[in-house]
N, C-alpha and C positions, 0 to 999 in steps of 0.2 A: 369699298373706298376707293381701290385701284381702278375699277371700270368706271366710276364716277367721273374721273378726269377726262374720259372720252365721250361722256355724254353730250348729245346736243344741247344747245343753249335752251334753258327753260325746263329740262326734264330732270326730275328728282327721282329719289328711289325711297322705299320704306319697307323695314323688315315686319312683316305683319304677324309670321308665326316662325318660331324658332324651336325646333324640337329638342335641341340640346338643353334648354331651360329644364325639361322633366328629369333628365338625367342630373342635371346640376343641383335640382331640388332634392333627388334622392341621395346623391354625395353629401349634400350640406346636413340631410337627416342622419348620414352616418356620423358626420362631425359633432352633431349635437348629441348624438346618443354616446360618442366617445366622451365628450364632455360631461354628460350628465352622468355616465358610469364613474368616472373619476370622481366627480363630486359625492356620489352617492356612496362609493368605497370609503372615502375620507369621512363622511358623516357616520357611517355604520361603525367603521373601525374606532372612531373617536368616542363614539357612544358606548360600545360594548366592552372595547379594549383600553379606552383612555389613552392611546399612544399615537402621536403623530408620526413617530418612526415607523409603527407597524403599518401605517397607511400608504407609506412610500414604496413598500415591496410589491403590492398589486398594481400601483401605478406604472411601475418599470415594467412589469410583466405585460401589460397591455399592449404598448407599441411594439415590443419585441415580437410578440405572437403574431400581430397583424402584418408585420414586415415580412415575416416567414410565409404567412398565408398568400400574401400579394405575390410573392416569389412563386409559390405553387401555382396560383392561378394563371399567371403568365406562362409558367412552363407547360401547363395542358391546354392552353389556347383559349382561355375562358376572358372574356371582358368585364369591365366593371357595369353590369346592368342591373336591373331591378332585383333579379334574383340573387346574384352573387353579394349584392349590397344587403339584401334582407339576411343572406346568410352571415355575412360579417357582424350585422347587429346583434343576432344570436350568439355568435361565437364570442362577441366582447363579454357578454354575460357568463359563459363557460369559463373563459380565460379569468375572470374576477373570482368565480366561484373556488377554483384550483387554488390560486394564491391565498385566498381567505383562509381555506382548510388549513394551509401549512402553517400561516401566521397565527392563527387562533390556537393551534395546538401548541406552538413553541411559546405563546404567552401563557398558555394554562400549565406548562412544565415549569416556566420560569416563576409564575406565582407559586407553585409547589416547592421552590427554594432551590432549583438548579441554576447552573449559570447558563448565559445564552448560547455558549457553544454546546454545552452538555444538553441544553434542553432542544437544541437543533437536531442533535444526534439522536435523542430518544424519540424526538417527535417523528422523524423519518422512518424509525423503526416500527412506529405505531401506525403512521398513515401512508407509507409508501405503498404497501400491498391494496390499500382501498384506493389509492390514486391510479394505480395500474389497472385495476378491476374498472373502476369508473371509465377510463379512457377506452379501455376493450369493449365496455357496454355501448358507449356512444358510437363507436366506430361499427360495432355489430349491428346496431339499429339501421344503419345507414347501407350496410352492405347489400341487402336485398333491393334497393332502389336503384342500383347501379344496373341492374338488369330489366329495368322496366323500359318498354319501348314506347315510341310515339310522343306527342307533346307532354304527356304526364311525366315521362321519364326524363324529358329536358329540364323539366322543373325540378324534380327530385335529384338528378345527378350533380347539379350546379350546387345545391344545398349540400349533398354529400361530401362533395369535395372541398367545399369551404369549411364547413364545420369540422370534418374530421381532420383537415390539416391543421386547423387551429388548436384542435383538442390535443393532437399529438405533440405538437410544439409546447402547448402549456403544460403537458405532462413532462417533458424535457425540463422545462423551466422550474417547475413545481419539484422535481427530485434534484436540481442542481443549484439554479441561481437563487430561488425563493429562501432555502434553507441557510445558503451562505450569506445572503443579504441580512437575514434574520439574525445570525450569530454576530454579524458586523454590527447592525445597527440597533438592536433591542439592548435595553439595560436592565440589569438586575433590579428587584423591587423588593428591598429590605422591609422586613415588618417593622411597623412603628415609624415609618418615615413621615416626618411632619413637615409643612409647608411654611416657608419663610411668611413671618406674620404680616411684613410689610408689604406683601404682593396682593392686592385684593383681588385680582383677576384669578391668580392661581387657587386662591383659597376658594372662590366661587366655583372654580372649575373641579376641585378636588373634593367640595361638599356636594356637588352633583353626582360626582362620579361614587362617591360614598352611598348616597341614598340610591342611585340605580342599581349598584352592586348588591346591595341589601335587598332591594325589591326583586332583582332577578334571582337571586339565591332562594328567596321566599317561592317564587313562581317556579323554579327548578325542583324544590322540595315537593311542592302540590303536584307537579307534573310526575315526578317520579312515584309518588303515591299513588297517583291515579293508573299510572302505567302498571305498578304491581298489582292494584285491584283487577284490573282488566284481564292481565296474563294468568291469573288464577281462576278465570271464568272462561275457560276455552269454548264451552258448548254455547255460552250467550254470545261470545265474539263470533263465532262461526254463524250462527244464525243472522246475527245483524250484518255480517259480511255477504252472507248470501241475499239478504234484502237489498244491500247496496248494489251487489252485482246486478241484480235485478233492474234496479234504477238506472243503472249504467246502460244496460240494454234498451231500456225504455227511452232514455234520452236520445241515443243514436237513432232509435225508430221515428221518434216525433222531430227531429232536427230536420228541416229541409234539406236536400241535397243541392249542392251547386258545383261549378266547375271552376272558371276563372271569373273574378269578380271584376267588374268594371272599374277602371282607375282614372283618377283626374290627371289627363294627360295635356291638359291646356287648351282644348278646343272641342267643338263639336260640329256636327254636320247637319244642314238643313237641306232635305231632298224635296224639290217641287215637281209636280207632274200636272200639266195643263191637259185639256181636252185633245184628243187624237188630231193631228193635222195642225195644230197651233204653229205659227210662223216663229221663226228665231228671235224676230224683233219683240213679238209679243211675249215670248218667253223671257227674255232680258228685261222688259219692263216689269214682269211679275218678281223676277229674282231681285231687282233692285227696290220693289216695293217691299218685299219680305225683309230684305237687310235693313230698310229704313226702320221697320217695325221693332227689329231686335237689337240694333245697335245701341239705342238708349238704355237696355238693360245694364245695371251696374256690375262691372266685372268684365264686360266684353270689349275688346280692345278694337277690334275691326272686322272687316268681313272680304273674303276672297270669292268671286262669283265665277261659275263655268255655265254660261246659257248653253243648252243644246248638248249637256252632258249627263247620261244617265249613271248616277252615281252608284245604283244598284248592280248594274251588269257591266258597268265600266265601257259603256258603249255611247256613241253619238246618237242622239235623237232630238228633234228640233222642239219638241213639246216638253222636254225635261231639263232639270237646271239642278246644280250641285252647289251649295253655298257653305263654305268653311269659315267658322266664326272663332278665331283664337282669343283666348283670355288675357287679361292683364296678368303680370307676373305673379307667381306665388306669393311672394313677399307683400305685393300690394294689396293683393285679395285678402290675405291675412290681417293686414292692418285694417283694411275696410270692413273686415267680418263677413266677407262675401264667400259662400261655400260653393263647391261644384255642384251639389244637389239643388242649392236655391237658384243658379243661374239657369239650371235645366228645367226646373218647374216654371220659372217666370218665361222661358222661352216658348215652352209649350202652351202656355196660357196665352202668349202675343199671338200665336198663330191659330189658336182655337176657333172654329168658324170662319176661316179665311174662305171667301166664296170664288176666288179667281183661280184657284188650284187647289190640288190637295198637297198639305205641306206636311211633311214629317220630320221631327227633330230627333235627331239620332246621336247616341254617344261615340267618343273616338272609339277605334276598334281595339278590342281586348288585346289580340295578339297580331302585330303586324305581318302581312303575307298572306293570312287566311282569308278566303274568300266566303262568305261575305263580309266586308270589315266591319259590318255592325250587326247586333242582334244574333238571331239564330234563324237559319235557313232550312226549311223543308221543300223538298222537291217533289211536285205532285206528277207522277208518271202517267201516260195514257198508253195503256196495253191493248187497246181495241182500235186504234188509228181513227178515233173520231175527228169530225171537223174540228179545227182549232178554236173556232167560236164557241163551240159546245164545251170544250175543256176549260175555256177561259170563265165561261159562265158559271161551271160548276166550281172552279176555284174562287171565284167570288163569292158565292154563297157559303162555301167554307170558310173565307175570310170574315164574312158578316157574322156567322155564328161566333167565331174566335174572337172578335172584337166585343162580344157581347157576354163573353165568358170570364168569370173572375180570375184574376192572376195574369191575364194576358193583356198586351198593351201594343198599340200601334202595328197590328198584324195587316200586312200590305204587300201587294205586288205591283209592280210598275208595268207588268205586260199587259197588252189589250190587243184585241183582234178586229178593231175599227179604225185603224189608221187609214185615212183616205189615200188612194194611189189611182194612177191612170195606167190602164192595161193597153199596151200596143200589140194588136193582133197583126202580124204580117202576113200578107198574101204570098206564100211562097210561090206559087205558080207565076203570078204576075212579076214577083222580084227575079225570078229565074229568067223570064222572057227579055226583061230590061237589062240581065247581066249585073245583078246586084246579089251576092251572097248574104244570107242572112246574118252570118257573123260580122260582116262589115256594116250592117245596120246598127247591131249592139255595139260595135266600137265607137261609131259614129255618135250615139247617143250617150255613151260614157263619156266621151270626151266634152261633148256640148254640154251636158246637164250635170256631170260629175266633175271630171277634170282629168287631165292627162299630163304627166311628167314628160317634158321634152328633153331638157339637158341643163346643164350649168355651163356659164362662160365666166371668164375673168375680165375685168375692166377696171384700170386705174387701182389696181391692188386689191379690189373687192370682187368676191364671188357672187354671182347673181343666180337665183334659181328660176327657171322657166318652166310655167305651167300653162296649158291651153285650156280655155272654157270659153264658152258662149258668153256675150255680155248679158247682164240681168234682162235688159229691155228685149232680148231675142229668145227668151226662155221662160216668159211670165205666164203664158196660156197654152192652152192645146193647140190653138192655131199656130202659134210661135212655133211648138214643136215640130208640127206638120210641115212647115216651111223650111225646116232644116235639110240641108241636101247632103247626099252621099254620093260618092263616085262610083260609076258602074266600070265593068270590065273594059268598056270601049272608051272610057275617060270622060264621059259625059256625065254631069251633075243631075242627080234624080232626087226630087223632094221626098222625104221620107213619108209624106202623106199620100203620096201616090201609089204607095205600095204597102200602106198600113191603115188601119182603121183603129180608132181609140174609143175606149169607154172607160167610166168611173167604176171603180172597185174598192173594196175595204178588206183589210187582213191585217196581220200582225207586222209590226215595223220589224221583227227579228223574230227568228224560230230557235227555241232552245232544246237542246237534246241532253239527256243525262242517261247514262248507260244505254246509249244508243236508241232510246225511246224519246217520242216527243214528251216535253216536261214544261212545267211553269213554276217559276220561283216564288216561294212565299215566306216572306221574311216578318220577323216581329220581335218583340222584347218583353221582358219581365216587368211587372207591375211592382211598384215599391211594396215591400211586405212579403213578397213571394219569392222562391227559388227557381233557378233554371231548371231544376228537376221537376218542380210543378209544371212549369211551362212545357216541358217534353212531354210529360204525361198527358196533359190536357190536350195538346195538340193531336197526339196519337190518337187518343179516344175520339175527336171530333174527325180526323181523317178517316177513321174505320168506318163512319158512315156515308162516306162517298159512295157513288154507284159503282155497282161491280166493274171490274176492267180497270180501275185505277189503283195505283200503289204510292205509297209516300215513303220517301227515304230522306235522311238528314245528310246535310253536307256541311262543309266548314267546322265551325268550333263546336257545333251542336254534334256533329258526327263523331269529333274527337271525344266528346263527353261521353257519348254512348259507348265507344270503343274502349274508353278507360273502364266502364264499368265498375266492378268492385275492387279496382286497384287498391284503394285504401285499406279495405278489409284484408287483402293479400299481405299489403306491406306491413300492418299492424300484426298480423300472425305471424309472419316471417321475421319481423323484428324481436317480437317477443321469444321466439324460439331460439333465434342467434343468441339473445341475451343470456336466456337459460343455459344455453351450451357453453357459451364462454365463461360463465360463473361455475358451472358444474365443473369445468376443467380448472379453473382458478382455485376453487375451494376442494377439488376432489371430493364432492360431496354431491347428491342428487336432492338433499334435503335442504340445505342453506340457499341455494338459488331460489327455492319457493319463497322464502321469506322476503326476497328482494322482488320476486316476480308479481305476488299477490298484492303488492300496493299499486301497482300500474291501473286496474280497473278504477280504484278510487279517485286517482288523480284525473282520469279520463272522464269520470262522472261530474267533477267540479269543473273541468274546462267546457264541456259540452252545456252545462248549466249556465256557465257565463255566455257561451254562444247565443243560447235561447233568450236570455234575459236582454242582450243586445238587440235581438231580432235579425241575427246575422243566420247566414247558411253554413252548411258543412261543405266549404269549397276546398280547392286544392291547397291553398294557402294555410287554411285551418288544419288540413291533415297533415301538412308537414310540420306545423307547430304542435300537432299531437304526436308526430313522431319524435321530435326533440323532446317533448313533455315525458315520453315513456323513458327516455334515457336520464332526464333530469329526475324523475321519481326513483329510478333505480339507483341513482347517485346517492340520494339521502338514505336510502334504505342501505345501500352497501356501508356507508360510514357507520350506521348503527351494528350492522351484522358483524363487521370487522373488528369492532371493539368488544361486541359481546363474544366473539369466538377467543379473541385473546384473554378476555377475562375468565372465560370458562377453562382455558387451557392453564390458567394460574390457579385453578381449583375451586372457582365460585360455582355455585349451582347454575343450571340453566335460567331458572326465573331471576335470580340475582343478577347474573351476568346481563341478561335482557334490560332490567331495570337500570343498572348501572351504566350500561353503554346508552340508553335512551337519555338519562340524565347529562351524561358527559358530552353527548354530542348535540345537545338541545341548542346551544350557544352558536356553534358553527352552522347548524341548518337554518337557524333564525338569521344569521348574517348573511349567509349566501342567498336566502330567500329574498331578504329585503334589497340586497345589492342587485340581483339579477331582476327584480320588478323594475 
């Protein structure tokens, strides 16, 4: 707006694409999650505990924990990006869980006849060790991720810092603020309390509470009887566990692997390639025609065209164009019911069969700053120094096979070896006789045909940039170039045609080298319903059929995925080991931690089954969620194990202690599970 005041008359501006909209949408998602978490906490506590006072305590704990987490993120230099915001979303659920555990246990003791203050004291004796163990486990799960290198480490580390910080702060609140608030806010519940007959709403509320509590007691009794039956059949349970453990491994085996999924960042890119040698004017006309075809698609806001720009190599080329299509705002698209996938599908259909150029509709870059900005790039390296035209032909053959392979989509290269050019063959003997060094011919051609920067000068408060170049009418034809003159050593002007002969020739408009070898870029993307792991495997199999002397290597995001390798497996193994060691130190036992660890594969089985049912892949965000799930699964198990240990210390048998702990902790586990979801 400030610059607009100095625009010439009739000049307007328009903001076509604003990258901050994506971040704003992510921040809004955190706000919505925060609001949803508070609403769910209130509903869960009102349903299970029938106390609005109890609902206040977790609601107070959430902002306090988030403020501390923001302070830590600022201290370590992290910004509010997609990763840290996603970590905050998960952290909100963890903070709510800890507060609910405290509040529920205080309420249970109040229902047992204790005063709120005494109930808070007893509750902290019962759950403080479990809360400490839970936080140690959550932190232990993420400790191995701090040592992961590369782009995978960047993802894991931000989650580790965000969630670990929120968890530690939540522990402090659960041990201090939450019990203090419970002692202040919660009220005793004398037996036989009656509701005033004139208050219809209260009568309805207490009627619902009575029916719910009786129903829940029946559920808890049945659950306790089922638990007692199962724990008395260890051989059958171990056999069932072995079967489920095998299913867990099978689920991981059949789930397609991925890396970083595409995200709706508010725009996509269309790349156009015309026949070699096409003029810039022709390329610009095609770019405008493509924009006219795509702009009517619902959800597309506008188009920004760059004729003469090769989006794949970030170089200039007269027969290439890059067209960026920003979307309407997230809110407007949500109201209109237009999804990112729908827009991409409509765009691909709109340019299918376009005969004036090759058109590729590409998603926004998964990670900014990694080349290529879209898809997955394989470099075809020539180790036998073949003619470039032969390498391009062999690569085009690989490209044709790839586009006919299931799971691969839009496999292409923008490189070709048939760009028309004019070769100037300088007669060096004649040039020497006329006193014209060859480098002076090159410099003249560079200035007249390309351009040359001369200088800057200031006039009336403005700086002008001076560039020398022959006027278009003097460089249209080969005869025009032959008539261009260069200065000899004697000062005479010599036509370039007098010392050069010109002939037509074809070749690549640019030469690519990778690992010091001649190479050709081959980009592509994954078809819907397939994973990036499928793509990489399929392309490697096809590349293996290339003639001898070629090699294929991944670069960009594909290289990062291959380099990450089995990072997820290592993280799971190390996280589980750290959890075991922490619990072994906490309980001073090697047996009790097994009761916690053995539940983890069952949770992973359910999680991977859900991933498969949704048709998703096992990407890095899924893996981070699984790491968090390891901690959450251990959390529920710790609550049961801790109460069972306390009951056993008081004289109960092992089986009775386990059944009592399972029944006692059923309510808080259900409450935290519903609130976290």
